[in-house]
DSSP file (Angstrom, degrees, kcal/mol; ACC not computed):
  #  RESIDUE AA STRUCTURE BP1 BP2  ACC     N-H-->O    O-->H-N    N-H-->O    O-->H-N    TCO  KAPPA ALPHA  PHI   PSI    X-CA   Y-CA   Z-CA
    1    1 A X    >         0   0    0      0, 0.0     3,-1.8     0, 0.0     4,-0.4   0.000 360.0 360.0 360.0 -34.1    1.2   -5.3    7.9
    2    2 A X  G >   +     0   0    0      1,-0.3     3,-1.3     2,-0.2     0, 0.0   0.816 360.0  68.7 -62.5 -29.9    1.3   -7.9    5.1
    3    3 A X  G 3  S+     0   0    0      1,-0.3    -1,-0.3     3,-0.0     0, 0.0   0.660  96.5  54.4 -66.4 -12.4   -1.1   -5.8    3.0
    4    4 A X  G X  S+     0   0    0     -3,-1.8     3,-0.9     2,-0.0    -1,-0.3   0.600  86.1 101.5 -95.7 -12.6    1.5   -3.1    2.5
    5    5 A X  T <  S+     0   0    0     -3,-1.3     3,-0.1    -4,-0.4    -3,-0.0  -0.404  85.9  11.3 -73.9 147.3    4.2   -5.4    1.1
    6    6 A X  T 3  S+     0   0    0      1,-0.2     2,-0.4    -2,-0.1    -1,-0.2   0.738  88.7 142.0  62.0  26.3    5.0   -5.6   -2.6
    7    7 A X    <   -     0   0    0     -3,-0.9    -1,-0.2     1,-0.1     4,-0.0  -0.802  50.9-143.1 -95.6 138.7    2.8   -2.5   -3.4
    8    8 A X  S    S+     0   0    0     -2,-0.4     2,-0.3    -3,-0.1    -1,-0.1   0.753  83.2  30.7 -73.0 -21.0    4.1   -0.1   -6.1
    9    9 A X  S    S-     0   0    0     -3,-0.0     2,-0.1     0, 0.0     3,-0.1  -0.908  88.5 -99.4-134.2 159.6    2.8    3.0   -4.2
   10   10 A X        -     0   0    0     -2,-0.3    41,-0.0     1,-0.1    -2,-0.0  -0.486  51.5 -95.8 -72.4 148.9    2.2    4.1   -0.6
   11   11 A X        -     0   0    0     -2,-0.1     3,-0.4     1,-0.1    39,-0.2  -0.270  27.3-134.0 -63.6 156.3   -1.4    3.8    0.7
   12   12 A X  S    S+     0   0    0      1,-0.2     3,-0.2    -3,-0.1    31,-0.2   0.279  81.3  93.7 -98.6   7.7   -3.5    7.0    0.5
   13   13 A X  S    S+     0   0    0      1,-0.2    30,-2.0    30,-0.1    31,-1.2   0.698  94.4  35.0 -77.9 -18.0   -5.1    7.0    3.9
   14   14 A X  E    S-A   42   0A   0     -3,-0.4     2,-0.5    28,-0.2    -1,-0.2  -0.908  78.3-167.1-135.5 107.1   -2.4    9.3    5.4
   15   15 A X  E     -A   41   0A   0     26,-2.5    26,-3.0    -2,-0.4     2,-0.1  -0.828  20.3-125.8-102.2 124.7   -1.0   11.8    2.9
   16   16 A X  E     +A   40   0A   0     -2,-0.5    24,-0.3    24,-0.2     3,-0.1  -0.432  28.5 175.0 -68.9 138.5    2.2   13.7    3.8
   17   17 A X  E     +     0   0A   0     22,-4.0     2,-0.3     1,-0.4    23,-0.2   0.685  64.2   7.8-110.4 -31.5    1.9   17.5    3.6
   18   18 A X  E     -A   39   0A   0     21,-1.5    21,-2.6     2,-0.0     2,-0.4  -0.988  55.1-155.3-157.8 142.2    5.3   18.7    4.8
   19   19 A X  E     -A   38   0A   0     -2,-0.3     2,-0.6    19,-0.2    19,-0.2  -0.983   2.6-165.9-121.2 129.0    8.6   17.3    5.7
   20   20 A X  E     -A   37   0A   0     17,-2.6    17,-2.1    -2,-0.4     2,-0.4  -0.956  19.8-170.2-112.3 108.8   11.1   19.0    8.1
   21   21 A X  E     -A   36   0A   0     -2,-0.6     2,-0.4    15,-0.2    15,-0.2  -0.803  18.1-172.6-104.8 141.3   14.5   17.4    7.7
   22   22 A X  E     -A   35   0A   0     13,-2.5    13,-2.1    -2,-0.4     2,-0.3  -0.951  18.1-179.8-129.7 110.6   17.6   17.8    9.9
   23   23 A X  E     -A   34   0A   0     -2,-0.4     2,-0.4    11,-0.2    11,-0.2  -0.870  21.3-167.7-116.2 145.0   20.6   16.0    8.4
   24   24 A X  E     -A   33   0A   0      9,-3.1     9,-1.8    -2,-0.3     2,-0.1  -0.873  21.7-156.0-128.8  96.7   24.2   15.7    9.6
   25   25 A X  E     -A   32   0A   0     -2,-0.4     2,-0.6     7,-0.2     7,-0.3  -0.431  14.6-157.8 -78.1 148.0   26.3   14.3    6.8
   26   26 A X  E >>> -A   31   0A   0      5,-3.4     5,-1.8    -2,-0.1     4,-0.9  -0.885  14.4-175.9-118.1  94.1   29.6   12.4    7.3
   27   27 A X  T 345S+     0   0    0     -2,-0.6     3,-0.1     1,-0.2    -1,-0.1   0.800  77.6  56.2 -66.5 -31.0   31.2   13.0    3.9
   28   28 A X  T 345S+     0   0    0      1,-0.2    -1,-0.2    -3,-0.1    -2,-0.0   0.844 116.7  35.7 -71.2 -31.0   34.3   10.8    4.6
   29   29 A X  T <45S-     0   0    0     -3,-0.5    -1,-0.2     2,-0.2    -2,-0.2   0.462 104.4-127.5 -96.2  -4.0   32.1    7.8    5.4
   30   30 A X  T  <5S+     0   0    0     -4,-0.9     2,-0.3     1,-0.2    -3,-0.2   0.897  73.3 109.0  54.6  44.2   29.4    8.6    2.8
   31   31 A X  E   < -A   26   0A   0     -5,-1.8    -5,-3.4    -7,-0.0     2,-0.3  -0.856  49.0-159.8-137.1 171.3   26.7    8.3    5.6
   32   32 A X  E     -A   25   0A   0     -2,-0.3     2,-0.3    -7,-0.3    -7,-0.2  -0.991   7.4-154.7-149.9 158.8   24.4   10.6    7.4
   33   33 A X  E     +A   24   0A   0     -9,-1.8    -9,-3.1    -2,-0.3     2,-0.3  -0.857  34.7 120.9-123.2 166.1   22.4   10.9   10.6
   34   34 A X  E     -A   23   0A   0     -2,-0.3     2,-0.3   -11,-0.2   -11,-0.2  -0.987  43.7-106.3 167.9-173.2   19.3   13.0   11.2
   35   35 A X  E     -A   22   0A   0    -13,-2.1   -13,-2.5    -2,-0.3     2,-0.4  -0.945  17.3-154.9-142.2 161.1   15.7   13.4   12.0
   36   36 A X  E     -A   21   0A   0     -2,-0.3     2,-0.5   -15,-0.2   -15,-0.2  -1.000   5.6-162.8-140.0 140.8   12.5   14.1   10.3
   37   37 A X  E     -A   20   0A   0    -17,-2.1   -17,-2.6    -2,-0.4     2,-0.5  -0.997  18.2-165.1-119.5 126.0    9.1   15.5   11.3
   38   38 A X  E     -A   19   0A   0     -2,-0.5     2,-0.6   -19,-0.2   -19,-0.2  -0.950  13.4-148.8-119.6 123.7    6.3   14.8    8.9
   39   39 A X  E     -A   18   0A   0    -21,-2.6   -22,-4.0    -2,-0.5   -21,-1.5  -0.832  26.6-174.2 -86.2 122.4    3.0   16.6    8.8
   40   40 A X  E     -A   16   0A   0     -2,-0.6     2,-0.7    60,-0.4   -24,-0.2  -0.892  24.6-139.7-119.2 148.6    0.3   14.1    7.5
   41   41 A X  E     -A   15   0A   0    -26,-3.0   -26,-2.5    -2,-0.3     2,-0.8  -0.938  17.1-149.2-104.1 110.9   -3.3   14.5    6.6
   42   42 A X  E     +A   14   0A   0     -2,-0.7    57,-3.3    55,-0.3    58,-0.3  -0.727  25.1 169.4 -81.9 110.1   -5.2   11.4    7.8
   43   43 A X        +     0   0    0    -30,-2.0     2,-0.3    -2,-0.8   -29,-0.2   0.483  58.3  30.5-106.7  -4.7   -8.0   11.2    5.3
   44   44 A X  S    S-     0   0    0    -31,-1.2    52,-0.1    53,-0.1    -1,-0.1  -0.986  97.1 -80.2-147.9 155.6   -9.5    7.7    6.1
   45   45 A X        +     0   0    0     -2,-0.3     2,-0.3    50,-0.1    52,-0.1  -0.338  66.8 146.3 -57.1 126.4   -9.8    5.6    9.2
   46   46 A X        -     0   0    0     50,-0.4    50,-2.9    -2,-0.1    -4,-0.0  -0.991  49.8-158.9-158.7 157.1   -6.5    3.8    9.8
   47   47 A X  S    S+     0   0    0     -2,-0.3    45,-3.0    48,-0.2     2,-0.3   0.250  79.2  77.7-111.0   3.0   -4.2    2.5   12.5
   48   48 A X  E     -B   91   0B   0     43,-0.2     2,-0.4    48,-0.1    43,-0.2  -0.857  51.9-169.2-121.2 149.0   -1.3    2.6   10.1
   49   49 A X  E     -B   90   0B   0     41,-1.7    41,-3.0    -2,-0.3     2,-0.5  -0.992  15.9-163.2-127.4 130.2    1.2    5.1    8.7
   50   50 A X  E     +B   89   0B   0     -2,-0.4     2,-0.3    39,-0.2    39,-0.2  -0.963  11.1 179.4-118.0 127.4    3.4    3.8    5.8
   51   51 A X  E     -B   88   0B   0     37,-2.6    37,-2.8    -2,-0.5     2,-0.3  -0.898  34.0-106.5-125.5 152.3    6.5    5.7    4.8
   52   52 A X  E     +B   87   0B   0     -2,-0.3    35,-0.3    35,-0.2    34,-0.1  -0.589  40.4 169.4 -72.5 139.5    9.3    5.2    2.2
   53   53 A X    >   +     0   0    0     33,-2.6     3,-0.7    -2,-0.3     2,-0.5  -0.438   5.5 178.8-153.8  68.5   12.5    4.2    4.0
   54   54 A X  T 3  S-     0   0    0      1,-0.2    29,-0.1    32,-0.2    30,-0.1  -0.657  72.8 -17.0 -84.0 124.9   15.1    3.1    1.6
   55   55 A X  T 3  S+     0   0    0     -2,-0.5     2,-0.3     1,-0.2    -1,-0.2   0.850 100.6 137.9  52.8  44.4   18.5    2.0    3.1
   56   56 A X    <   -     0   0    0     -3,-0.7     2,-0.5     2,-0.0    -1,-0.2  -0.867  49.9-142.4-116.3 149.6   17.7    3.7    6.5
   57   57 A X        -     0   0    0     -2,-0.3     2,-0.4     2,-0.0     0, 0.0  -0.967  25.8-154.4-107.0 128.6   18.3    2.7   10.1
   58   58 A X        -     0   0    0     -2,-0.5     2,-1.3    -5,-0.1     3,-0.1  -0.882  18.4-140.2-110.0 132.0   15.4    3.8   12.3
   59   59 A X    >   -     0   0    0     -2,-0.4     3,-2.4     1,-0.2     4,-0.2  -0.748  22.9-167.6 -84.6  91.7   15.5    4.5   16.0
   60   60 A X  G >  S+     0   0    0     -2,-1.3     3,-1.2     1,-0.3    -1,-0.2   0.720  78.8  65.6 -60.8 -23.8   12.1    3.0   16.6
   61   61 A X  G 3  S+     0   0    0      1,-0.2    -1,-0.3    -3,-0.1    -2,-0.0   0.617  98.3  54.8 -73.1 -11.4   11.9    4.4   20.2
   62   62 A X  G <  S+     0   0    0     -3,-2.4     2,-0.4     2,-0.0    -1,-0.2   0.320  83.9 105.4-101.8   6.8   11.8    7.9   18.7
   63   63 A X    <   +     0   0    0     -3,-1.2    13,-0.5    -4,-0.2     2,-0.3  -0.764  40.4 139.5 -94.8 130.5    8.8    7.4   16.5
   64   64 A X  E     -D   75   0C   0     -2,-0.4     2,-0.4    11,-0.2    11,-0.2  -0.955  42.4-127.9-155.4 171.4    5.4    8.9   17.5
   65   65 A X  E     -D   74   0C   0      9,-2.4     9,-3.5    -2,-0.3     2,-0.5  -0.996  21.8-177.0-129.1 124.6    2.4   10.6   16.0
   66   66 A X  E     -D   73   0C   0     -2,-0.4     7,-0.2     7,-0.2     3,-0.1  -0.949  20.3-138.6-126.9 111.0    1.1   13.9   17.6
   67   67 A X    >   -     0   0    0      5,-0.6     3,-0.9    -2,-0.5     5,-0.1  -0.403  32.9-104.7 -64.8 142.1   -2.0   15.5   16.3
   68   68 A X  T 3  S+     0   0    0     32,-0.3    -1,-0.1     1,-0.2     3,-0.1  -0.281 104.3  21.9 -63.7 154.5   -1.8   19.3   16.0
   69   69 A X  T 3  S+     0   0    0      1,-0.2     2,-0.3    -3,-0.1    -1,-0.2   0.796 110.2  96.3  56.1  32.0   -3.6   21.3   18.6
   70   70 A X    <   -     0   0    0     -3,-0.9    -1,-0.2     2,-0.1     0, 0.0  -0.989  65.2-149.8-145.5 148.3   -3.5   18.3   20.9
   71   71 A X        +     0   0    0     -2,-0.3     2,-0.3    -3,-0.1    -3,-0.1   0.445  66.9 111.3 -94.3  -2.4   -1.3   17.2   23.7
   72   72 A X        -     0   0    0     -5,-0.1    -5,-0.6     1,-0.0     2,-0.5  -0.529  50.6-162.2 -77.0 136.9   -2.0   13.5   23.0
   73   73 A X  E     -D   66   0C   0     -2,-0.3     2,-0.6    -7,-0.2    -7,-0.2  -0.984   7.4-148.8-120.5 125.4    0.9   11.5   21.6
   74   74 A X  E     -D   65   0C   0     -9,-3.5    -9,-2.4    -2,-0.5     2,-0.5  -0.846   9.9-160.2 -93.4 122.1    0.3    8.2   19.8
   75   75 A X  E     -D   64   0C   0     -2,-0.6    18,-0.5   -11,-0.2   -11,-0.2  -0.883  25.4-116.0 -98.0 130.0    3.1    5.7   20.3
   76   76 A X        -     0   0    0    -13,-0.5    16,-0.3    -2,-0.5     3,-0.1  -0.400  11.4-149.4 -64.6 139.2    3.1    2.9   17.7
   77   77 A X  S    S+     0   0    0     14,-2.3     2,-0.3     1,-0.3    15,-0.2   0.761  86.2  19.0 -75.4 -25.3    2.6   -0.6   19.1
   78   78 A X  E     -C   91   0B   0     13,-1.8    13,-2.9     2,-0.0     2,-0.4  -0.994  62.4-165.8-147.2 137.9    4.7   -2.0   16.3
   79   79 A X  E     -C   90   0B   0     -2,-0.3     2,-0.5    11,-0.2    11,-0.2  -0.974  13.7-173.4-124.9 116.3    7.3   -0.5   14.0
   80   80 A X  E     -C   89   0B   0      9,-2.6     9,-3.1    -2,-0.4     2,-0.7  -0.944  14.5-161.2-116.4 123.7    8.4   -2.6   11.0
   81   81 A X  E     -C   88   0B   0     -2,-0.5     2,-1.1     7,-0.2     7,-0.2  -0.909  10.1-163.9 -97.2 110.1   11.2   -1.7    8.6
   82   82 A X  E >>> -C   87   0B   0      5,-2.8     5,-1.6    -2,-0.7     4,-0.9  -0.777   7.4-176.4 -99.8  92.3   10.5   -3.8    5.5
   83   83 A X  G >45S+     0   0    0     -2,-1.1     3,-0.5     1,-0.2   -28,-0.2   0.861  76.9  56.6 -62.4 -40.1   13.8   -3.6    3.7
   84   84 A X  G 345S+     0   0    0      1,-0.2    -1,-0.2     2,-0.1    -2,-0.1   0.798 118.4  34.0 -67.0 -25.5   12.9   -5.5    0.6
   85   85 A X  G <45S-     0   0    0     -3,-0.8    -1,-0.2     2,-0.2    -2,-0.2   0.405 105.7-128.8-102.4  -1.4   10.0   -3.1   -0.1
   86   86 A X  T <<5 +     0   0    0     -4,-0.9   -33,-2.6    -3,-0.5     2,-0.3   0.903  64.2 126.4  54.5  47.3   11.9    0.0    1.3
   87   87 A X  E   < -BC  52  82B   0     -5,-1.6    -5,-2.8   -35,-0.3     2,-0.5  -0.932  53.5-145.2-130.7 156.6    9.0    1.0    3.6
   88   88 A X  E     -BC  51  81B   0    -37,-2.8   -37,-2.6    -2,-0.3     2,-0.5  -0.993  18.5-160.6-117.3 123.4    8.5    1.7    7.3
   89   89 A X  E     -BC  50  80B   0     -9,-3.1    -9,-2.6    -2,-0.5     2,-0.6  -0.935   2.4-163.1-111.1 120.8    5.1    0.6    8.7
   90   90 A X  E     -BC  49  79B   0    -41,-3.0   -41,-1.7    -2,-0.5     2,-0.5  -0.911   5.9-164.7-101.6 122.0    3.9    2.2   11.9
   91   91 A X  E     -BC  48  78B   0    -13,-2.9   -14,-2.3    -2,-0.6   -13,-1.8  -0.937   6.2-164.8-111.1 121.0    1.1    0.2   13.5
   92   92 A X        -     0   0    0    -45,-3.0   -16,-0.1    -2,-0.5     4,-0.1  -0.789  24.4-134.0-106.6 149.7   -0.9    2.0   16.3
   93   93 A X  S    S+     0   0    0    -18,-0.5     2,-0.3    -2,-0.3    -1,-0.1   0.794  91.3  46.4 -70.1 -29.7   -3.2    0.4   18.8
   94   94 A X  S    S-     0   0    0    -47,-0.1     2,-0.2     1,-0.0    -2,-0.1  -0.786  96.4 -97.6-114.2 156.7   -5.9    3.1   18.2
   95   95 A X        -     0   0    0     -2,-0.3   -48,-0.2     1,-0.1     2,-0.1  -0.504  46.2-116.6 -67.8 137.2   -7.4    4.6   15.0
   96   96 A X        -     0   0    0    -50,-2.9   -50,-0.4    -2,-0.2     2,-0.1  -0.476  33.6 -97.8 -76.8 149.8   -5.7    7.9   14.2
   97   97 A X    >   -     0   0    0     -2,-0.1     3,-0.6     1,-0.1   -55,-0.3  -0.424  40.9-116.0 -70.5 140.9   -7.8   11.0   14.2
   98   98 A X  T 3  S+     0   0    0      1,-0.2   -55,-0.2    -2,-0.1    -1,-0.1  -0.337  89.7  26.4 -71.9 154.4   -9.1   12.2   10.8
   99   99 A X  T 3         0   0    0    -57,-3.3    -1,-0.2     1,-0.1   -56,-0.1   0.735 360.0 360.0  71.1  25.5   -8.1   15.5    9.3
  100  100 A X    <         0   0    0     -3,-0.6   -60,-0.4   -58,-0.3   -32,-0.3   0.412 360.0 360.0-101.4 360.0   -4.7   15.8   11.0
């Protein structure tokens, strides 16, 4: 996880292809809640997915990775929100499948 800290860009082993966002704004409190589903293309062997996450609170119990055309669900063994670098690091026990 330390290798992702203080980097100017996200690593290139898992490239996002599509974001489906669902937001529920609270305009009086200047806050929002919501969810996101992200399609990623895993292009190199990795056990990690690193995402931008500036000023967000994450429900770590709701984070998972599901390859398309598969019933398998990968649950991260560790979820780290690194506030000073504004990233979320998902660490999986197994290598993620390529081309997903």
